[in-house]
C-alpha positions as CSV (number, residue, x, y, z in Angstrom):
1,M,-0.2,0.0,0.2
2,K,1.1,3.6,-0.8
3,V,0.8,5.5,2.6
4,L,1.5,9.4,2.9
5,V,2.7,10.1,6.4
6,T,3.0,13.6,7.8
7,G,5.4,14.5,10.5
8,A,7.5,11.4,9.3
9,T,10.7,12.6,10.7
10,G,8.8,13.3,14.2
11,Y,8.9,11.6,17.5
12,V,5.4,9.5,16.5
13,G,5.6,9.5,12.8
14,S,9.0,8.3,12.8
15,A,8.2,5.3,14.7
16,V,5.2,4.9,12.2
17,V,7.1,5.1,9.3
18,D,9.3,2.4,10.7
19,A,6.9,0.1,11.4
20,L,5.1,0.6,7.7
21,L,8.2,-0.1,6.2
22,A,8.5,-2.9,8.0
23,A,5.0,-4.4,6.8
24,G,6.0,-3.8,3.3
25,H,4.2,-0.6,2.7
26,A,5.7,1.8,0.3
27,V,5.9,5.2,2.3
28,S,6.1,8.7,1.1
29,G,6.8,11.7,3.6
30,L,6.0,15.2,3.9
31,A,9.5,17.2,4.1
32,R,9.5,21.0,4.5
33,S,13.4,21.4,4.6
34,E,16.4,19.8,2.8
35,G,17.7,18.1,5.8
36,S,14.4,16.3,6.4
37,A,14.1,15.1,2.6
38,R,17.7,13.8,3.1
39,E,16.7,11.9,6.5
40,L,13.7,10.5,4.8
41,A,15.4,9.4,1.6
42,D,18.0,7.5,3.6
43,R,15.6,5.5,5.3
44,G,13.9,4.5,1.8
45,V,10.9,6.9,2.0
46,S,9.9,8.8,-1.0
47,V,10.0,12.7,-0.3
48,V,7.3,14.9,-1.0
49,M,8.1,18.5,-0.6
50,G,5.7,20.4,1.3
51,D,4.3,21.9,4.6
52,V,1.3,21.1,7.2
53,T,0.3,24.9,6.8
54,D,0.2,24.5,3.0
55,A,-3.2,23.3,2.1
56,G,-2.1,22.7,-1.9
57,S,1.0,20.4,-0.9
58,I,-0.7,18.2,1.3
59,E,-3.8,17.8,-0.8
60,G,-1.7,17.0,-3.8
61,A,0.5,14.6,-1.9
62,A,-2.5,13.1,-0.4
63,R,-4.4,12.4,-3.6
64,D,-1.4,10.2,-4.9
65,A,-1.5,8.0,-1.8
66,E,-3.7,5.0,-1.2
67,A,-3.7,5.9,2.9
68,V,-2.7,8.9,4.6
69,V,-1.4,9.0,8.5
70,H,-1.2,12.7,9.9
71,A,1.3,12.6,12.6
72,A,2.5,16.2,12.4
73,T,2.0,19.1,14.7
74,T,3.9,22.5,15.1
75,H,3.9,22.0,18.5
76,G,3.4,26.0,18.6
77,P,0.8,28.6,18.9
78,D,-0.4,27.8,15.4
79,A,-0.8,24.0,15.9
80,E,-4.8,24.4,15.7
81,A,-4.5,26.3,12.4
82,A,-1.9,23.8,11.2
83,D,-3.9,20.9,11.8
84,R,-7.4,22.2,10.7
85,T,-5.6,23.0,7.5
86,A,-3.6,19.9,7.0
87,V,-7.0,17.9,8.3
88,G,-9.1,19.8,5.5
89,A,-6.7,19.1,3.0
90,I,-6.5,15.6,3.3
91,L,-10.2,14.8,3.7
92,R,-11.2,17.0,0.7
93,A,-8.2,14.7,-1.2
94,L,-9.8,11.4,0.0
95,E,-13.4,12.0,-0.4
96,G,-15.6,9.5,-2.0
97,T,-12.4,7.4,-2.4
98,G,-12.6,4.9,0.1
99,R,-9.2,5.2,1.2
100,T,-7.9,5.2,4.8
101,F,-7.1,8.2,6.9
102,V,-5.5,8.0,10.5
103,Y,-5.7,11.0,12.4
104,T,-3.3,11.5,15.6
105,S,-4.9,13.0,18.3
106,G,-3.5,12.4,22.1
107,A,-5.1,11.2,25.4
108,W,-4.6,14.3,26.8
109,V,-7.8,15.4,25.0
110,M,-9.5,13.2,27.6
111,G,-8.7,14.9,30.7
112,D,-8.7,13.5,34.1
113,T,-10.1,9.8,34.7
114,P,-13.4,10.4,36.1
115,E,-13.8,9.8,40.1
116,G,-15.1,6.1,39.9
117,V,-13.9,4.8,36.8
118,E,-11.1,2.4,36.8
119,L,-9.7,2.7,33.4
120,A,-11.2,5.4,30.7
121,D,-11.7,4.2,27.1
122,E,-13.2,5.2,24.1
123,E,-16.7,5.6,25.6
124,T,-15.8,7.9,28.5
125,P,-16.8,11.4,28.4
126,I,-13.7,13.9,27.8
127,D,-12.7,17.2,29.4
128,P,-9.5,18.2,27.4
129,T,-7.0,20.2,28.9
130,P,-6.8,24.1,28.1
131,M,-4.0,23.5,25.6
132,L,-5.9,21.1,23.9
133,A,-9.5,22.4,23.9
134,W,-9.7,22.7,20.1
135,R,-8.9,19.2,19.2
136,P,-12.0,17.6,19.8
137,P,-14.2,19.1,17.2
138,V,-11.2,17.9,15.0
139,E,-11.7,14.5,15.9
140,R,-15.4,14.6,15.6
141,E,-14.7,16.0,11.8
142,V,-12.2,13.2,11.1
143,L,-14.8,10.4,12.3
144,G,-17.6,11.9,10.6
145,A,-16.0,11.7,7.3
146,R,-17.0,8.0,6.8
147,S,-20.1,9.8,5.6
148,R,-17.9,11.6,2.9
149,G,-16.6,8.2,1.5
150,V,-13.3,8.3,3.6
151,R,-12.4,5.4,5.8
152,A,-11.4,7.3,8.7
153,F,-9.7,6.6,12.2
154,V,-8.9,8.8,14.9
155,V,-5.8,7.3,17.6
156,R,-5.5,8.9,20.9
157,P,-1.7,7.5,22.1
158,A,-1.3,7.7,25.9
159,L,1.9,9.4,27.1
160,V,4.6,8.4,24.4
161,Y,8.1,7.2,25.5
162,G,11.1,5.3,24.1
163,A,14.0,6.3,22.0
164,G,15.1,8.8,24.3
165,G,12.4,11.3,23.9
166,G,9.0,12.2,25.0
167,V,8.2,13.7,28.2
168,V,10.0,10.9,29.7
169,D,13.2,12.9,28.3
170,E,12.1,16.1,30.1
171,L,11.9,14.3,33.5
172,V,15.3,13.2,33.0
173,G,16.4,16.6,32.1
174,W,14.7,18.6,35.0
175,A,16.6,15.7,37.5
176,R,19.8,16.5,36.0
177,E,19.4,20.1,36.3
178,R,18.0,19.9,39.9
179,G,19.7,16.7,41.3
180,A,16.1,15.3,42.0
181,G,13.3,14.3,40.1
182,R,10.0,16.0,39.8
183,F,6.5,16.2,38.6
184,V,3.5,18.5,38.1
185,A,1.1,17.8,41.2
186,P,-2.4,19.3,41.2
187,P,-3.7,20.6,44.3
188,G,-4.8,17.9,46.9
189,G,-3.1,14.8,45.0
190,E,-0.6,13.1,42.6
191,P,-1.4,12.0,39.3
192,S,-1.0,8.8,37.4
193,W,0.1,8.2,34.0
194,T,-0.8,5.9,31.3
195,L,2.2,5.5,28.5
196,V,3.0,3.9,25.6
197,H,6.2,3.1,23.8
198,R,6.6,4.7,20.6
199,D,7.7,1.2,18.8
200,D,4.3,-0.4,20.1
201,L,2.4,2.7,18.7
202,G,3.7,2.4,15.3
203,D,2.7,-1.2,15.4
204,L,-0.8,-0.2,16.0
205,Y,-0.6,2.1,12.6
206,A,0.2,-0.5,10.9
207,L,-2.1,-3.2,12.1
208,L,-5.0,-0.6,11.6
209,L,-3.8,-0.4,8.0
210,A,-4.0,-3.7,7.6
211,S,-7.5,-4.3,9.4
212,E,-10.7,-4.8,7.7
213,L,-12.1,-2.3,10.8
214,V,-14.9,0.2,9.9
215,G,-14.3,3.7,9.4
216,G,-15.3,6.1,11.9
217,T,-13.6,4.2,14.8
218,L,-12.0,6.0,17.7
219,L,-9.0,4.0,19.3
220,V,-7.0,4.7,22.6
221,A,-3.6,3.5,22.6
222,A,-2.1,2.7,25.8
223,G,0.6,0.1,26.4
224,D,2.0,0.7,29.9
225,G,0.7,1.5,33.5
226,P,-1.1,3.5,34.8
227,H,2.0,4.2,37.2
228,A,2.1,7.0,39.8
229,A,4.0,10.2,38.2
230,R,5.9,10.2,41.1
231,D,7.5,6.6,40.5
232,V,8.1,7.7,36.6
233,A,10.0,11.0,37.7
234,A,12.1,9.0,40.6
235,A,13.2,6.5,37.8
236,A,13.8,9.3,35.6
237,S,16.2,10.8,38.2
238,R,17.7,7.5,38.3
239,A,18.4,7.4,34.9
240,A,20.0,11.0,35.1
241,G,22.3,10.0,37.8
242,A,20.9,12.0,40.5
243,S,19.0,11.0,43.7
244,D,16.3,8.4,44.3
245,R,13.6,10.5,44.7
246,A,10.9,12.8,43.0
247,E,9.3,16.2,44.4
248,P,6.1,17.3,43.4
249,W,6.0,20.7,41.4
250,P,2.8,22.1,42.4
251,L,0.8,23.1,39.6
252,D,0.1,26.8,40.2
253,E,4.0,27.0,40.1
254,A,4.5,24.8,37.3
255,R,2.0,27.1,35.5
256,E,4.3,30.1,35.9
257,E,7.0,28.5,33.7
258,L,5.1,26.1,31.5
259,G,2.0,27.7,31.3
260,D,-1.1,25.7,29.8
261,Y,1.1,22.5,29.4
262,A,1.6,22.1,33.2
263,D,-2.2,21.3,33.1
264,A,-1.5,18.6,30.7
265,L,1.5,17.1,32.7
266,A,-0.8,17.1,36.1
267,L,-3.9,15.2,34.4
268,D,-4.6,11.8,36.2
269,Q,-4.8,9.5,33.7
270,R,-5.8,5.4,34.1
271,L,-6.7,4.4,30.3
272,S,-7.7,1.2,28.8
273,S,-6.8,0.3,25.0
274,E,-9.1,-3.0,25.3
275,R,-11.0,-1.8,21.8
276,A,-7.6,-1.6,20.0
277,R,-6.2,-5.0,21.5
278,R,-9.6,-6.7,20.6
279,T,-10.1,-5.6,17.3
280,L,-6.6,-5.2,16.0
281,G,-5.0,-8.1,17.8
282,W,-2.5,-5.5,18.9
283,A,-0.4,-6.7,21.5
284,P,2.2,-4.1,23.3
285,S,5.7,-5.9,24.0
286,A,8.0,-3.4,24.0
287,P,10.0,-2.7,27.7
288,T,7.9,-1.0,30.4
289,V,8.9,2.7,30.8
290,F,10.8,1.8,33.8
291,D,12.9,-1.1,31.8
292,E,13.4,1.9,29.6
293,L,14.7,4.0,31.9
294,R,17.1,1.7,33.5
295,D,18.2,0.0,30.5
296,G,17.5,1.9,27.6
297,S,17.8,4.9,25.7
298,Y,17.5,7.7,28.8
299,G,20.8,6.7,30.3
300,P,23.1,9.7,31.8
């Protein structure tokens, strides 16, 4: 299958590319710089020059693909505008074709796991953090594209780790700077986190493209946990060669430095990926976050 991946050199997108190549797909990647183009070409990925803020380049690339995976984000104040531009262009290109579109959202749109709910899933009411309040309408647009002749899916990855990156790498960096781990804690409590290794996440995308799952489906991708954020931060501290402890960072104080990002880190999320496991046969097998911090890519 000829698959276009946006964000193909990014943290999640590069893992998706690896999994798709391993599954035998012909992968093309959107590149906005010569450096990104060289990186993709070196990995055996066909290069399409373009940018997620340029509807024309995305729409043209998507028309040539049998499936599109959107894994790009600008991580900046233009994230909403860029995402809406990209999604609109992809849906226009695929409308009426029956081709597959996989949109990468994130579990932070779900908010805190409600009291009394053991594990939140695709049916649990959501309460997105302020920084992602714009994303649920985009999810609904993608899922509703089934009526426009697009086999569309939304994947909500839990907190992604592995390959020395993601939020876990930030925890390691904080520990190096301070001599001890820290984690953002809301008033009156401490959060739990559910995570997913980027390699397992890439495998989920490959399974989804190969499946006969009906479009209009939402999937939560949760592979490891839930774990107390304090325990993850303490393990990150050990990986940094710092102390064996982690201290809470009060949410109000964290907001002064991190803005709305602090609210996302303070979420208490206990998530289930039963739907993905049951419908796709997805079986996460990568090292846990603690194994990865002890023996893997986050060492000093």
